[in-house]
N, C-alpha and C positions, 0 to 999 in steps of 0.2 A: 952539659949545656951551661953557659955562663950568661947571667942576666944582670943588667944595671937597672935598678928601680928607684923611683923618687921616694924620699922619706915621707912625703905627704900622703902616700898610699900604704905605708908600712902597716898601720893598725889593721887595715882590711885584708892584707895578704899574708902577714907573718903567721906561720903555723899551718898555712893552707897550700904552700908550695911543695912540689915533689922533693923528697929527701936528697935526690941525686943532683939537684940543681944548685949551682954555686951562685949566690946572690951578692951583689955589691950595691948597698944603699947609698944614695947621694942626695945632698941637700941643695936642690935648685940648680938653675942653669950655670952659675959660675963653677960648680963642682963637676959638671958633666964631662969636661975634657979628660980629666983624670979617671973618672968612673968608667968611661966607655972603652978604655984601652984593654984589648984582649977579650972583649965581650962579644957574644953571638947575638944578643938581643939588648935593646934599650927602649925604655918607656920614657918619652919626652913630652912635657906639657908646657904650652904657652911660652915657647921660645921665639925670639925674633928670627926673621929670615936669615940674617947673617950668622946667628948662633947655630941655627939648624945646620947650615952648610959646614961650619967649622967642626961641629961635633961629629957629623957624618964622616968628614974626611979624617978626623982623628981616629974614629972607630973603624980601623981597616979590616977587622975580622967580622964586622956586623953582617948579619943575614936577614934579620927581621927587626923593623922599627915600628913601635906603636905609640899612639897618642890619644888623649881624650878629645882632642879637637875634631869637630865634624868638618869644618872648613880647613882644607889643607892647601889652599891656593898658593901659599908662600913657599911650599916645599920644592926642592930642586928635582923635579920629576925626570928630566933628561939624564942627569947624573945618576940618579937612583936606578933608572933603567939600564944604564951602562954597566953599573956594578951588580945588577941582578938582585937588588934589595927588594924585600917585601915590606909594604907599608899597610898597616891597619889603622883605622881612625875611630873616632868616638860617635859614629852615627847612631842616633837614637838615645844616647846616654842622657842628653839634656832635653829630650823631647817634651817630657812632662812639665818641668818648670818653664820652658819657653812657651808652651801652649797656654799655661796658666797666665803667664805674663802678657801674652797677646790679648787674652780675654780681658784682663785688667785694663789694658790700654784702650781696647775697643769701648768698654763700658765708661772709662774715664772721659774719653772724647765725646761719646754719645750723651753723657749726662753733664758735660761742661764742668767737670770736677775742678779744673784749673781756676775757673772763675769763682767757684764756691770757696776754694781754699784762699783765694785772694781776699774775698770778703771777710773770712775769718781773721786773716792777718790784719785787716783794717778795722776789726771789731765792729763790723757792720752786719746788721740782720736785715737781709733783703730778699724775702720770699718772692717766688714767681718772677725773678728777673733774669734767669739764665736761659740759654737757648738749648734745650734738651730734645733728644729724639728717642724713639723706642728702637731698641735693637731687634726685638722680635719682628719678623717679617722683612728684615733687610736682607741683602744679598752680598755674599763675600766671594771673591776670586782669590784662590791661593795658588800663586805661581811657584811651583816646586812642591809636589804632593808626595813627598817621601815620608820618612819616619816622623819628622817634626811637623810637616804640613798636615799629615793625617791626624795627629794629636790635636792640632789647632782646629781642624775641621770638625772633629768629633765634639769638642767642647762648644764650639759655636753652634753646632746643630742642636745641642742641649738648650741653647737660648733661642731656639726657633729661627735661627739664621739659615737661609738657603745657601749651601756651599757648593762651589764648583772648583775642582782641583785641576791643575795643569801638570801633566807628566810628559816626559820625552816619549814614552810608549804607553798610551792610554789603554790599549787592549779592550776596547769597547765597554769598559767599566762604567756603569751609570754615574752621572755627575762628574765624570773626568774627561777632559778634552786634551788634545795634543798641542805641541808647541807652536803650531802654525794657526791655531784657531782662536786664541784668547784675545788678541788685539781687536779684532772686529766686534767683540762683545763687550769691550770695556765700559761703554756707556750704560750698561745694564746693572752695574754693581755699585754698592755703597761703600764697600771695603775692598781695597786691593792690598793683599798681604804677600810680601816677597819672602820666600823661604827656599829659594833655589841655591844650588852650589855656585860659587864664584869661579868662573872660568873665563877664558878669552871670549868664548861664545856668548856668555851672559853679561859681559861688561856693558853697562849702560842700556840694558834691555828696556829700561823704563826711562824715557827721555821726554823731550818736548812734544813729540808726536803723540805718545801714549797719554801724557798729561792732558793734552788738548781733547782727547776722546772721553775723558772722565766726566761724570756729572759734577756740576759745581758744588753739590752737597756731599760728594764722596771724599774719602780719606785714604791715605797710603800708610801702610805699616811695613817697616823693613827690619827684620830680625836676622837677616842672612849676612850680607857683607855690603859695605857702603858703595862699592863699585857697581852694584846692580843698578843704581839710580844715577842719572846725570844730575848731580846736586845743584849745579847752576840753573838748570832748567826747572828743577823743583822749587828753588827759592823764587825764581821769577813767577812761577805759577801761584805760589802762596802770596807773594806781595801783590799780585794783580787780582787776587781773590778768585782765581779760576778753579781752585779746589778748596775744600773746607778745612783741610789740615793734614798733619802727618805725625806719626809716631816713629822716631828713628832711634833704634837701639845701636845702630852702627852708622858711621859717616865716612866720607871720602874727602880729605884724608882723615885718619883716626889716630889720635884725637884731633879735632879741628883746632887750628891755632886761635889765639884770643881774638883776633880781628876778623875771623871768618863770619860772613853774614848769616850762616846757619844758626848761630847763637841767638840772633834777634829776629829771625824770620817769624812772621805771624802764624799763630795756631800750630806751633810745633812743640812736641814733647821730645826732649832729648834725654836718653836714659843710660848713657855711659856704658854701653855694651854689658848690661847687667841682667839680661833676660834669662841666662842659664844658671844664675846663682841659686843654689839650693843646698839643703842638708843631705840629699839622697844620692847625689851623683857618684860619690866615691864607692859606695856599695855596688852599684850597677857596673861601674867601670872595672872593679876588681873581679866580679863574676864573669864578665865578658873576657877579660884577660886570661883568667884561669881556664876557661873553656877553650880559648884559642891556643893557649900553651899546650894543652892536651892534644888538640888537633894538629898543631905544628909538629909535635914530637911523633905523632903517628902518621904524618903525611896526608892528613885530610884537609879539605878546603877550609879556609879561615873565614870567620864572620868579619864583615866590615873591611874586607880587603879593598884597597884603593886601586882603581885602574890607572896606572901611571901614564897611559896615553890620553885618557879623558880628563884626568885630574880630580876625580871623585869616585 
């Protein structure tokens, strides 16, 4: 078996791969075209959609493609189905840092951290002037209760937040509801957290109608993909004061152009798609890949195999 692997993961994999595997290490997307030629497998991370297509077409012998990305909505699913390719993603690899990031954002918004930091910049000592709320006793709705959503929920529950998760198939699990049930309950929640996969089905699932159902004191958190929110509707709701604020780790488009009104929308925290940043993801990614490599070679089902019909 011949495998093309990124140099960025070399320290975690070298010496752990089967001795009969031929490895070609490559340094980033520009080198992938040459690296993929004649390979059975390639690991590709953070490629643009055009580069993904180019590399896949160059890799005529490919059978299995893997990536650390959990969201793979930019991948050419129809072409991959046509070629019989297997795709595995990074579902769960970044769940811990993303969950911690969401808790940070929830606390920052609840305690009006932005205002406090502004006072520091102005060298002003102004006790009892911010508008803070208690997180304990609040209610969170997590739309997309998979690996990441559950990690977020577990940590919020540790702060005495009542958590409700939304799954495609809830299976009568306590505290989990189905995809047709959450909209009618929007007015009951203080935090709306979007962690669902980005597909045609989920595009703009949170728009003007959903924003109008929220409490004026509620906030939106999006750590999934920008397309889940109708951004124009969100900006309008924020400017009108219909909701209290938003934490957006992702936007639509991404990055937003300099003149995009999202930059100056009131009560928004923009965090430049940084929620997954951590020092621990590479070790987890390497472990999953090595397990999947053994599974692939022995013909067993792979972890995190993407359904190329559904897109996740």
